[in-house]
LUMMARMI-69206 format. One record per residue: residue in three letters; x negated, y, z of N, C-alpha, C, O in turn. Coordinates in pm, whole numbers, padded with zeros to 5 digits, always signed. Example, Ala and Ser with C-alpha at 12.3 -4.5 7.8 and 13.67 -1.06 7.14 Angstrom:
ala-01319-00569+00780-01230-00450+00780-01320-00330+00780-01424-00332+00846ser-01285-00225+00708-01367-00106+00714-01290+00003+00787-01341+00114+00804
END
This chain:
asp-01384-14470+16816-01370-14613+16836-01228-14656+16804-01134-14616+16872ala-01213-14735+16701-01081-14780+16658-01055-14922+16706-01146-15003+16717leu-00930-14948+16733-00888-15081+16773-00814-15142+16655-00720-15081+16603gly-00854-15260+16613-00789-15326+16500-00724-15455+16543-00745-15504+16654his-00645-15511+16453-00573-15635+16479-00581-15721+16353-00558-15672+16243leu-00615-15848+16371-00629-15940+16259-00539-16060+16284-00557-16131+16383glu-00444-16084+16195-00352-16198+16209-00422-16328+16170-00509-16328+16082thr-00383-16437+16234-00430-16570+16195-00310-16662+16177-00205-16644+16238ala-00329-16762+16092-00220-16856+16065-00193-16945+16186-00078-16976+16217arg-00301-16986+16253-00289-17076+16368-00389-17031+16474-00462-16934+16455leu-00391-17102+16584-00484-17071+16693-00588-17182+16706-00605-17241+16812asp-00658-17209+16596-00757-17317+16595-00889-17269+16538-00902-17155+16495val-00988-17357+16540-01123-17321+16494-01122-17280+16347-01187-17182+16310ala-01050-17355+16263-01046-17323+16120-00992-17181+16096-01044-17109+16011ser-00890-17143+16168-00836-17007+16154-00935-16904+16205-00941-16792+16154gly-01014-16941+16306-01119-16852+16355-01229-16833+16252-01279-16722+16234ile-01266-16940+16184-01366-16931+16077-01314-16839+15967-01388-16755+15917asp-01187-16856+15930-01125-16770+15828-01124-16623+15874-01157-16534+15797ala-01086-16600+15998-01085-16463+16051-01226-16405+16051-01245-16288+16019gly-01324-16487+16088-01463-16442+16086-01507-16402+15947-01576-16301+15930ala-01468-16481+15847-01502-16448+15708-01439-16315+15667-01502-16235+15599arg-01316-16291+15710-01251-16163+15679-01320-16048+15750-01334-15939+15694leu-01364-16071+15874-01440-15968+15946-01570-15936+15875-01610-15820+15865leu-01636-16040+15825-01762-16020+15753-01742-15938+15626-01835-15870+15581gly-01623-15943+15569-01594-15869+15446-01553-15724+15467-01537-15650+15370leu-01537-15683+15592-01497-15545+15619-01612-15449+15591-01728-15480+15615ala-01577-15331+15539-01677-15228+15513-01744-15184+15643-01865-15163+15647val-01665-15170+15748-01716-15134+15880-01679-15248+15974-01562-15267+16009arg-01780-15322+16015-01758-15439+16101-01741-15393+16246-01811-15302+16290pro-01649-15456+16321-01634-15418+16463-01757-15458+16544-01835-15544+16503thr-01773-15396+16659-01884-15430+16748-01844-15541+16845-01930-15601+16909ala-01714-15568+16856-01666-15671+16947-01534-15728+16896-01456-15660+16830val-01511-15855+16929-01387-15924+16891-01333-15994+17015-01406-16066+17083phe-01205-15972+17045-01136-16045+17152-01035-16136+17084-00947-16089+17012cys-01047-16265+17107-00962-16363+17041-00853-16414+17135-00871-16417+17257ala-00740-16455+17076-00625-16501+17153-00656-16628+17232-00592-16654+17334asn-00752-16708+17185-00794-16825+17261-00938-16862+17226-00996-16804+17135asp-00993-16956+17297-01132-16994+17276-01155-17065+17143-01263-17051+17084leu-01058-17140+17094-01076-17208+16965-01095-17107+16853-01184-17124+16770leu-01014-17002+16851-01033-16896+16752-01171-16832+16769-01242-16811+16671ala-01207-16803+16893-01335-16738+16919-01452-16826+16874-01549-16774+16819leu-01443-16956+16895-01549-17046+16852-01558-17049+16699-01668-17062+16645gly-01445-17038+16631-01446-17029+16485-01510-16900+16436-01589-16902+16341val-01477-16788+16499-01539-16660+16464-01689-16669+16488-01768-16624+16406leu-01728-16727+16601-01869-16743+16634-01939-16826+16527-02050-16793+16485gln-01875-16933+16482-01932-17017+16377-01953-16938+16249-02058-16948+16185ala-01853-16858+16211-01863-16778+16089-01976-16677+16099-02052-16658+16004met-01989-16612+16213-02095-16513+16233-02232-16580+16230-02324-16532+16164tyr-02245-16690+16301-02371-16763+16309-02413-16810+16168-02530-16799+16130gly-02316-16862+16092-02344-16909+15957-02387-16799+15862-02460-16824+15766ala-02342-16676+15888-02377-16562+15802-02501-16490+15852-02543-16390+15794gly-02561-16540+15959-02681-16477+16012-02656-16352+16095-02749-16275+16120val-02532-16332+16137-02498-16216+16221-02537-16249+16365-02503-16356+16415asn-02608-16160+16430-02655-16183+16566-02542-16161+16666-02485-16053+16676val-02511-16268+16739-02414-16261+16849-02492-16278+16978-02553-16383+16997pro-02494-16181+17064-02413-16060+17074-02480-15934+17021-02423-15826+17035gly-02598-15942+16960-02668-15822+16916-02589-15734+16821-02584-15612+16838asp-02525-15796+16720-02448-15721+16621-02299-15718+16653-02230-15621+16621ile-02251-15822+16716-02108-15830+16750-02091-15917+16875-02152-16024+16886ser-02010-15872+16967-01976-15949+17086-01845-16023+17060-01757-15972+16991ile-01833-16144+17116-01711-16224+17097-01663-16273+17233-01741-16324+17314val-01532-16257+17257-01469-16302+17381-01349-16389+17346-01270-16354+17258gly-01336-16500+17415-01221-16588+17398-01129-16582+17518-01147-16500+17608tyr-01030-16670+17519-00934-16675+17629-00900-16821+17657-00869-16895+17564asp-00905-16862+17778-00870-16994+17833-00988-17062+17900-00968-17146+17988asp-01109-17028+17862-01231-17089+17916-01225-17241+17909-01238-17310+18010ile-01206-17292+17787-01207-17437+17768-01348-17491+17790-01444-17415+17791glu-01359-17619+17808-01487-17683+17839-01594-17653+17735-01711-17634+17770phe-01556-17648+17608-01652-17627+17500-01703-17483+17493-01801-17457+17424ala-01640-17390+17561-01683-17250+17557-01826-17234+17605-01905-17163+17543ala-01860-17299+17714-01995-17288+17770-02097-17366+17688-02217-17340+17699ala-02053-17462+17607-02144-17549+17533-02172-17501+17391-02247-17566+17318ala-02114-17389+17350-02135-17338+17213-02280-17299+17193-02353-17277+17289val-02322-17290+17067-02459-17253+17035-02496-17120+17102-02609-17103+17148val-02403-17028+17108-02412-16909+17192-02298-16924+17292-02182-16912+17253pro-02327-16949+17418-02219-16969+17517-02117-16855+17514-02153-16737+17519leu-01991-16892+17507-01882-16798+17485-01831-16734+17613-01797-16803+17709thr-01828-16601+17613-01761-16528+17721-01612-16554+17706-01560-16551+17594ser-01543-16578+17816-01401-16612+17807-01326-16567+17932-01385-16543+18038val-01197-16555+17917-01110-16523+18029-01050-16654+18080-00985-16727+18005arg-01074-16681+18207-01026-16805+18269-00897-16777+18344-00889-16685+18426gln-00796-16858+18316-00670-16848+18388-00674-16941+18509-00737-17047+18504pro-00608-16904+18617-00602-16993+18734-00500-17105+18709-00390-17103+18765ala-00537-17201+18624-00443-17303+18576-00378-17384+18687-00257-17404+18686glu-00457-17430+18783-00400-17511+18891-00299-17429+18971-00191-17478+19005arg-00335-17306+19000-00244-17220+19077-00118-17187+18995-00008-17178+19050met-00135-17169+18864-00019-17144+18778+00078-17261+18782+00199-17242+18796gly+00024-17383+18770+00109-17502+18773+00179-17520+18906+00299-17550+18910arg+00105-17502+19015+00163-17517+19148+00273-17413+19171+00380-17445+19222thr+00247-17289+19132+00346-17182+19150+00470-17209+19066+00582-17189+19113ala+00450-17253+18942+00564-17284+18855+00650-17396+18915+00773-17388+18913ala+00585-17500+18967+00659-17612+19029+00735-17565+19152+00850-17603+19172glu+00672-17482+19234+00740-17429+19354+00862-17346+19314+00968-17356+19375met+00845-17263+19212+00956-17178+19168+01071-17263+19111+01188-17232+19134leu+01037-17368+19037+01138-17457+18982+01214-17528+19093+01337-17539+19088leu+01141-17575+19193+01207-17641+19307+01297-17543+19382+01407-17579+19424asp+01251-17419+19398+01334-17316+19462+01464-17294+19386+01571-17276+19445glu+01454-17296+19253+01572-17273+19169+01674-17386+19181+01793-17364+19161thr+01628-17505+19214+01718-17620+19218+01764-17655+19360+01831-17756+19380glu+01727-17573+19457+01768-17596+19595+01921-17593+19606+01986-17511+19541pro+01980-17684+19687+02124-17685+19704+02175-17555+19770+02286-17510+19742asp+02094-17496+19857+02134-17374+19927+02086-17251+19849+01995-17180+19890arg+02151-17229+19735+02110-17119+19648+02160-16985+19699+02122-16880+19646glu+02245-16987+19800+02302-16862+19854+02192-16768+19903+02204-16646+19888his+02087-16822+19960+01980-16740+20016+01858-16730+19924+01753-16679+19963his+01873-16781+19801+01762-16780+19706+01744-16641+19646+01841-16573+19613thr+01621-16600+19631+01591-16475+19561+01490-16505+19450+01395-16580+19469his+01514-16444+19335+01420-16460+19224+01294-16381+19258+01300-16278+19325arg+01182-16431+19211+01058-16358+19237+00970-16360+19112+00981-16447+19026ser+00887-16262+19107+00791-16251+19000+00652-16269+19059+00621-16213+19164val+00569-16348+18992+00435-16376+19044+00333-16333+18939+00346-16368+18822val+00234-16259+18981+00126-16217+18894-00002-16281+18945-00042-16260+19060leu-00066-16359+18861-00190-16426+18898-00307-16358+18826-00294-16319+18710gln-00417-16345+18893-00533-16273+18840-00624-16366+18759-00674-16464+18813pro-00646-16336+18631-00743-16413+18554-00885-16370+18592-00903-16270+18661glu-00983-16445+18545-01123-16415+18578-01204-16408+18448-01196-16497+18364leu-01282-16302+18432-01371-16290+18318-01498-16368+18347-01567-16341+18446val-01528-16466+18261-01649-16548+18276-01748-16501+18168-01734-16535+18051val-01845-16424+18211-01940-16363+18117-02051-16462+18083-02118-16517+18171arg-02069-16483+17952-02175-16571+17903-02251-16499+17792-02244-16376+17781gly-02322-16573+17712-02413-16514+17614-02353-16447+17492-02427-16383+17417ser-02223-16458+17468-02164-16401+17346-02128-16254+17359-02075-16195+17264thr-02155-16193+17473-02128-16051+17491-02248-15981+17550-02333-16043+17615arg-02254-15853+17527-02359-15772+17586-02297-15644+17636-02190-15605+17589pro-02362-15578+17728-02308-15450+17778-02299-15347+17666-02379-15349+17572leu-02205-15259+17678-02188-15150+17583-02308-15057+17591-02348-15015+17699ala-02367-15025+17476-02481-14933+17474-02433-14793+17506-02333-14747+17451arg-02502-14726+17595-02464-14590+17636-02550-14488+17568-02533-14369+17590
END
């Protein structure tokens, strides 16, 4: 099982369609694609659907961000959802901490927030 990487010009649907076309041209097509965001993933999905490739039967597709349109795609897109509200609140709290007049007792901190995998129709379990 090899891991590959495909560059795109932008992070939009058109670049996803282009990436999908390049994937379709490979001698050995991957069984799954993880995209940097949902727009790219929706473009790849469009390219596969247009070429008659079965998603998820022939290829699974996963996006990132879980935008509103992910669930509404012709094949609902599996995506990674970020805790956006919590990210914003934490960032604002950290910024306010940084600007406190009493910086003598301030300590820098690192925060790790857990994303959530939202499984939909564009992926299937790995065949054993």
